[in-house]
C-alpha positions in Angstrom: -8.2 -6.7 37.8 -7.6 -9.4 35.1 -8.3 -8.8 31.4 -10.4 -11.5 29.7 -9.0 -12.5 26.3 -11.7 -13.4 23.7 -11.4 -16.4 21.4 -11.4 -15.4 17.8 -13.7 -17.5 15.6 -12.3 -18.6 12.2 -15.3 -19.8 10.1 -13.2 -19.6 6.9 -9.7 -21.0 6.9 -7.4 -21.6 3.9 -5.2 -24.4 5.1 -3.1 -25.1 2.0 -2.5 -23.7 -1.5 -1.8 -26.1 -4.4 -1.1 -23.5 -7.1 -1.2 -19.9 -8.3 -1.4 -19.7 -12.1 -1.8 -17.0 -14.7 -2.5 -18.3 -18.2 -2.8 -16.7 -21.6 -4.6 -19.6 -23.4 -4.8 -19.9 -27.1 -8.2 -19.8 -28.7 -8.1 -23.6 -29.3 -7.1 -24.6 -25.8 -9.3 -27.0 -23.8 -8.9 -29.4 -20.9 -10.2 -32.9 -20.2 -12.5 -33.6 -17.3 -10.6 -33.1 -14.0 -11.2 -33.2 -10.3 -9.0 -32.9 -7.3 -9.3 -32.8 -3.5 -9.1 -29.0 -3.2 -11.1 -26.0 -4.4 -10.2 -24.2 -7.6 -10.8 -20.5 -8.2 -11.1 -19.8 -11.9 -11.1 -16.1 -12.9 -11.3 -14.6 -16.4 -9.0 -11.5 -16.5 -9.6 -10.9 -20.2 -11.7 -12.6 -22.9 -14.1 -15.4 -22.2 -14.3 -19.2 -22.0 -16.7 -22.1 -21.6 -16.8 -23.9 -18.3 -18.3 -27.3 -17.7 -18.8 -28.5 -14.1 -21.1 -30.5 -11.9 -22.8 -27.3 -10.5 -22.4 -24.9 -13.4 -21.9 -25.1 -17.2 -21.8 -21.9 -19.2 -19.7 -19.0 -20.3 -17.4 -17.0 -18.0 -16.6 -13.5 -19.3 -14.1 -10.9 -18.3 -14.1 -10.0 -14.6 -16.1 -13.2 -13.7 -15.0 -16.0 -11.5 -16.3 -19.4 -10.4 -15.0 -21.6 -7.6 -15.1 -25.3 -8.2 -15.7 -27.4 -5.0 -13.2 -30.0 -3.9 -13.7 -33.2 -6.0 -16.0 -31.5 -8.5 -15.6 -32.7 -12.0 -14.8 -29.8 -14.3 -13.2 -28.7 -17.6 -12.9 -25.7 -19.8 -12.8 -24.8 -23.4 -11.7 -21.5 -25.0 -14.0 -19.7 -27.4 -12.8 -19.6 -31.0 -10.9 -16.4 -32.0 -10.4 -15.3 -28.3 -7.2 -15.8 -26.4 -8.4 -15.5 -22.8 -6.2 -14.5 -19.8 -7.1 -16.7 -16.8 -6.1 -16.9 -13.2 -6.4 -20.3 -11.5 -5.7 -20.7 -7.8 -6.0 -24.1 -6.1 -6.6 -24.1 -2.3 -8.1 -26.0 0.6 -10.8 -24.2 2.5 -13.4 -25.3 5.0 -16.2 -22.7 4.4 -19.5 -24.1 3.2 -20.4 -20.6 2.0 -18.1 -21.1 -1.0 -20.6 -23.6 -2.4 -22.7 -20.6 -3.8 -19.7 -19.6 -6.0 -19.7 -23.0 -7.7 -23.3 -22.6 -8.9 -23.1 -19.3 -10.7 -20.4 -16.9 -11.8 -19.6 -13.8 -9.7 -18.6 -10.6 -11.3 -15.8 -8.9 -9.5 -15.9 -5.2 -8.7 -12.7 -3.1 -8.9 -12.0 -3.6 -5.2 -12.2 -7.4 -5.6 -9.9 -7.2 -8.6 -7.4 -5.2 -6.6 -7.5 -7.8 -3.8 -7.0 -10.6 -6.4 -4.0 -8.8 -7.8 -2.6 -8.7 -4.3 -3.1 -12.5 -4.0 -1.3 -13.0 -7.3 1.6 -10.8 -6.2 2.1 -12.8 -3.0 1.7 -16.1 -4.9 4.5 -15.0 -7.3 6.6 -13.9 -4.3 6.1 -17.4 -2.8 6.3 -19.7 -5.9 8.9 -19.7 -8.6 8.0 -19.4 -12.2 6.7 -20.7 -14.5 3.1 -19.8 -13.7 1.6 -20.9 -17.0 2.1 -24.6 -17.1 -1.2 -26.6 -16.8 -1.3 -29.5 -14.4 1.8 -28.5 -12.4 1.7 -31.1 -9.6 4.0 -29.2 -7.4 4.9 -25.5 -7.6 8.4 -24.9 -6.3 8.8 -22.3 -3.5 11.3 -19.4 -4.0 14.3 -19.6 -1.7 14.4 -15.8 -1.5 10.8 -15.1 -0.6 10.2 -12.0 1.6 9.4 -12.5 5.3 6.0 -14.2 5.9 5.1 -14.5 2.2 3.1 -17.7 2.7 1.2 -16.2 5.6 0.4 -13.1 3.5 -0.8 -15.3 0.7 -3.1 -17.1 3.1 -4.4 -13.9 4.8 -5.0 -12.2 1.4 -6.8 -15.2 0.0 -8.9 -15.5 3.2 -9.8 -11.8 3.2 -10.7 -12.0 -0.5 -13.0 -15.0 0.0 -14.6 -13.5 3.1 -15.2 -10.3 1.2 -16.8 -12.2 -1.7 -19.1 -14.0 0.7 -20.1 -10.9 2.6 -20.8 -8.9 -0.6 -22.9 -11.8 -2.0 -24.9 -11.9 1.2 -25.4 -8.2 1.2 -26.5 -8.2 -2.4 -29.0 -11.0 -1.7 -30.3 -9.2 1.4 -30.9 -6.1 -0.7 -32.7 -8.1 -3.4 -35.0 -9.5 -0.8 -35.7 -6.1 0.8 -36.8 -4.8 -2.6 -39.5 -7.5 -2.8 -42.8 -5.9 -1.9 -46.5 -6.9 -1.7 -46.2 -10.5 -0.7 -45.3 -10.8 3.0 -44.8 -14.6 2.8 -42.1 -14.2 0.1 -40.5 -11.3 2.1 -40.6 -13.4 5.3 -38.9 -16.3 3.4 -36.1 -14.0 2.1 -35.6 -12.5 5.5 -35.3 -16.0 7.0 -32.8 -17.1 4.4 -30.7 -13.9 4.9 
């Protein structure tokens, strides 16, 4: 008897990471328009800021994130009298489902925030400080990183993104299931889900 090994699909792959930053911006901080050939996760850990991008312009508050698409023009401006704490992670990813996170902010639940903390921990194990210098073109790797740190960063980031996508799809499916009365609208929601 011969066992049949199953191929494992990988619909979401993080192929490279550009940076892992934690900023404590001053209330007057702002950036100019920027774009690059990788996605950028922008998370507000504390405070709020104004985001301007092709797909979304508005305020990001504590515990919210947005993911700018590759080559999307974007900038940010801090609100007066608020010094926000911000996580920015630049990465390459092939999943079209991330598009939804460039159109409206997602509010992270405690489990999401714990996962993001794990990503930051692995990022700081992989990359040497400083983590708070904007426009760092190349983050230097630590020579003393623990075993498989880069792989753990990749796996944690992929798990986090997959979880965000699944949770968003589940929330959308639940919203559609609550629609009652109009079968056409319900059929459309079911088809989209």
